[in-house]
N, C-alpha and C positions, 0 to 999 in steps of 0.2 A: 226482940230484935234490936240491936244497936246499929242504927242506920249509918253511923260514921265508919263502920267496918265494911259497908257495901261499896263497890266501885262507884265513882261519881258519874253523873250524866255524861254520855258520850263514850264511856269505857266499853270494853268488850268482855263478855263472859261466855262460859260454856253452859249449855242447857241440856241436861241429860233427861230424855223422855222415855227411857226404858230400853227400847230396842235400837236406839241410835242416840248419838250425841251431836247436837248442833253447835258448831263453833262460830266465832265471829258474830255472836248475838249482841246487839247494841243496847246499852242501857239508855232509855229515853228519860225516865223520871224516877226518883227514889223518894218514897214517903216513909213514915215510921214503920208501917207493917206491910206496905204494898210497893211493888216495883212495876214499872211499865217497860216492856222490852220490844224491840223491833227484830223480827226473825229474818234470816237470810232467805227463807222460803215462805211463800204466801200460805202454803198448806202443809203443815207438819203433822197433821192428824191429831191435833190437840183439841180437847173438849173441856168445857167448864167442869171443874171438879177433878181433872186429871192431876195426879201427883207427879211432881217434877223435882229435880235437884239442880241447883245452880252451883257452879264452881268458878273460882277466880284465884289468882296467885296469892300466896301468903309468904313470899320471900323464901329464904333457904329452908324454912320449916316444912314447906309443902304447899298446900293450897287450902282455901276455905271451901267448906261444903255446907250449903244452905238448902233445906227442904222447903217446899211450898206447894200450894195448890193453885190451879188456874182459876181465876175469878171471872175474867171476861176475855173474849177474843174479838178482834176487829181487823179483818183481812190479815196483814202480816204483823199486827201488834197484839200483844197479850198483856193483861194485868195478872200479876201473881201475888197472892197473899202469902207472906213469909211465915213459917212456923218455927217458933223457938229462936234460938241464937245460932249463928254460924259456928261450925266446929272446924278444927284443924285436921286435915287429912295428911298425916305424915307420909313421906315417900314410901315407907314400907307397906302402907295400906294399899298401894297400887298393885301389889303382887296378886296375880290371878292365875288360877289353873284348876287342876282336878277334872272330874268328869266320870260319871258312872257310879258314884257313891250312893248308898242308900240314905234317904232322908225321910223323916217322919213328920207329918203335919198334924198338929193338935190344935183344935178350936173348941171353944165352949159350946156345949149342946150339939156338937157335930161328931160323927164317927171319925176316928183317926184314919189318916190316909198315908200310904207309903208311896214315895216317888223316887226318881233318880236325878242326881245332880248333873247339870250340864257344865257349869263352872262356878267357882266361888272365890271370894277374897275375904279379907278380914272384916268387911263391912256389908257384903251383899252375897246373894246366891241366886243363880238361875237354875230352876229345876222343872221337871216334867212330872205330871200326875195323870192318872186316868181321868176321864171327863168328870170334873168336879166344879161346883159352883163357888167361885172366888171373885172378889171385887177389890179393885185398888183401894188402899186405905184400911183394909181389914186387918185386925190384929190376930196374932197366932203365936204358937210356940213351935219352934223347929228343933229337931234333934238329928244330928248327923253322925254317921259312923265313919271316922277317918282313920283307916288302918286299925290299930288296936285301941284307939281312944275314941271317946264319945264327947261331943260338945252339944250344949243345949242352951237356947237363948230365946227371949221374946223377939218377934219380928213384925214388920208391917209390909203387906203386899204393896209393891210399888208399881208394877206393871203386870197385867194379866191378859192372856190372849188364848183363844181357842184355835188349835191347828190340827190338821189331819195328817196322820202318818202316811208318808209316801214311799219310804224305803224300808225293806226291800220290795214291799208291795203296798198298795193303797190299803190303809187300815182305818181304825176308828179314830174319833176325835180325842185329842189329849189336851190338857191344860198346861200351858207354859206360864210360869210365874217367876218374876224377879222380885225378891224380897230384900229389904234393907234391915239392918239390925245393929244393936249395940251389944258388946260383950266385954267381960272383964279381961284384964291383961293376960291371965292364964289361958283363957280360951283363944285369945288373939294369937298368943304364942303357939298354941297347938295348931291352929289353922295355918299360920305362916310357915312353921316348920314342915308341916305336911305338904303344902304346895311347893315349897322350895326343894323338898326331897324328891317330889315327882319331877320337877324341872331338871334337877341334877341327873336323875335316872334317865330321862328322855335324852339329855345331851350325851350321856355315856353310850346309850344304845345307838344314837345317830352316828357317833364317832366309830363305834365298833362296826356298824353297817358300812360306813364309808371305807374303813380299812379293809374289810372283807371284799368289797367291790373292787378296790384298788389291787388287792392281791389276786383276785380272779382275773382282772384285765392283764396283769403282768404275766400270769401263767398262760393265758390265751396268746399273748404276744410271743412268749417263749416257744410255745408249741408251733405257732405259725412260722417262726424263724428257723425251725429245724428242717 
């Protein structure tokens, strides 16, 4: 970690804890490998060992992304041990979408598991699996079927939660996992192109539905005026 890249004492950063992003998090103190933060909420559900991601502006290039683990908690203050060096998240990495795609989870000495994607970006994926034992920080290989193309990359479990299916009826426990990953530019391009294609299709469908609704209202108004 190059501490000169981290915001100075008194600055504000974002703290991504998996299921939510805390904004206006104040930097209290910066050391070589550890930072102390003051949270806007006294209880953010963070525990020692939790994996988090810190983000702060990087000018027109996008923003910095720094992974770390919670080392100590004290009311609304936490110490975070920084892992590696901060990376630039270019603006294109913020593209997020998808949902329903098949995802394969592969771990050493464990049976492979198939799940479903909730959403994904070029750097992360949120997916659901049948009740499976997963822990934050666990290493794995993920394989996604995106249309006619397949992407595969090493990943790290960032956030894991056990939830119970409620819709359409109360069902069994499922495991929700947010994983972060690195991938080469080819795979990043595949993900970006896939997500943007889905967004474009959704916009076309919404426009078509709006046009149909407008046409239906016009016909109804014409019928009423006869």
